[in-house]
N, C-alpha and C positions, 0 to 999 in steps of 0.2 A: 797549382798550389798544393803543397804536400799535405797528406792526410795521415791520421793515425792508423796503424795496422790493427785490424781486428776490433775496431770500435768506430762508432759514428763520428764524423768530423764535427768539431766544435768551432764556431766562428771566432771565439776569443782565444786563439791559439797562442799559448805563452810558454811552451816547453822549455825555452832557453832561460826562463826566470828561475830564481832560487826556490820559490814556493808555488809551483804551478797549480796545485789543487786549490790553493787559497784564492786563485783568480777564476776558478770554476772550470778548468780543463785539465786533462792529463798531459803527458809528455808528448810534445810534437815539435817539429822544426818550424822556424819562422825566419823570414828575411828581416834584416835590420830596418828597412823602410816601413815595415808593418808594425813596428814596436808600439807607436802611440795608439794605433787603432786597436791592437790587441789588449792594451791595458784598459781601454774604455768600453769594450764590447761585452765583457763578461759580467757576472753578478756582483763583482767587487765594485762596480760603478755606483751601486747604491750606497756604498760607504764613503764615496768621494765627496768632498766639499766643492762648491763651485770653483774656488780658486785652484783646486787640484785638477779639476777637469781641464781648465784652461792651461795649466802647466803641462799636462799629459800631451796636449796637441803641439807643444813646443819642443818635445823630446826628439832627439836625433840618435838613432841607433841603439844597439843592445846595451852598451855600458851605461848610458844615461837612463834607460828604462830600468835596468837592474838597480841603479842607485836610487831612483825614485821609489821603487818597490820596497827597498830596504827601509828608507825613511818613512814611507807610508805606514808600514806595519809597526815600526818603532814608535810612532806617534800614537798608535792605538794599543800599545802593550799596557794592560791594566796594572801589571806588577813588574816593573823593570828589574826588581831584585831577584826574580826567579830566572832560570836559564831559558825557559820556554815562554812564548807568547800565548797566554791562555785564550785570547780571542780567536786565534786561527782555527783550532778544532771546533769551537762553537760555530764559527762562520761556515766551515765545511759541512758540518752536520745539518745546519739549516738550509744550505744550498741543496744538499742531497734530498732533504725532506720536501723542499719546494718543488724540485724537479719531479719527484714521485707523485705529488699531490695536485699540482696546479698547472700542468702543461695545457696549452690552449692552441689548437689549430696550427701545429708545427712550431710553436714558440716554447722554449724551455720554461718550465714552471718557475725557475728562479729569476727569470727575466720578465715575469708578469707583475701586475700590480700587487696581487696577493703574495707573490714570492718576495717582492721587495719588503712588504710589511713583515713577513715572517722572518726574513733575514735581519731586519733592524730591531724588531720588538720581541721576537719569539712568538710561540703559539698563543693565541688569545685565551685568557681564562674564561671568557664569556662570549658565546655566539648568540646573536639574535637574528631572527628572520622576519621579514615583513614586506610590505609594498609601499612604494612612493612614486610620486611624479618626478620624472627626470628628463633632461634634454635629450632629444633624439634627432639625428640628421636624416631628413626624409628627402628622397630624390624627387625633383619636380616632374610632373606629368608632361609627356611629350617633349622632353628635352629642355624644359624651362628651368629656371634657377632653383636649386634645392632650397628647402626651408629647414629652419631649426625649430622643431616643435617639442612638445612634451608628451610623454606617454607613461603608462603605469608599468613599472618593472619590479621584479623581485629584488630585494635588497638583503644582502648578508652583512651584518654589522659586527665588527670585532670590537670588543670592549675591554679596556685595561683600566685598573685603578692605580692611583699614584704609588701606594705601598708595594705594588707588584712590579714597578719599573725601577730602573737603576737610579740611585740618588742623583747622579748627574743630570739625567733626563728629567727627573721630577723637578729639579731646581730650575731648569730651563723652561719647563712648561709653566711653573709658578710665576716666573718673570713675565711670561706672555699672558698672564691672567687666565690660564686654563684651569679648570676645576680639578677636583679629586678623581674624576672619571673622564677618560677620553674615549672617543669612538671613531672608528674608521669604517664608513659604509661603502660597500662594493655593490654596484649594479650587476646583477647576474643576467647576461644576455645569452642568446643561443650559441654563439661561437666564442665569446670572451667574457671576462669579468673585469670591470674597470672601477677604479677608485672614484667615488663621487665627490668626496671632500676629505680633508685631512692632510693635504700636501705639506702644510707647515709642520705638522706633528712628525712626519717622516724626515723632513729636513733637520729638525731639532734632534731627532734620534741619531742621525748620522753625525751631527756635530758633538753630541754627548759622548761619543766613543773616542774622541780625540783628547789625548792627554797633553795639555798645554805646558 
């Protein structure tokens, strides 16, 4: 499998695409049969809607992948009247920030739970820290069946208020009955930080980027 020269290999290799950085990698070579995997492996997967993920795995070859990418970013262009897509540099900046801040045990920061939140929502205006009881997978003694128990973990909570969100996302949250303030709690563990709740918020954030 070919690798970039002078840089670490990125699993979401998409050098043959029109906007490689927008998918989270630099310029590399890729075989046509790897096209659908490349599109879904990088940080741009956080922007994808479920139906787009299904579509990606039905792509065949470079031409279909390139056409999908063009349509993908066009749907997310906040101002089609301008020559540039203003979302792309914002996305790239957030990917770089997430990689620098949230890398975990060999996983790129932009592919972690906090990386996903940063890409979709931007940096949190408010950070809160505390402790709570959270589920934990405990191995069974002597090879017996593992148990799911609860234990006390440190929680890092990202807080956003409706006026600080995009109008589109604020409207979607209001339809779901969510209040003026949303929270994303992350359980801070020794080797990773995982989202405790708020999956629906992130799904709505991805959908709010799409211009229908």
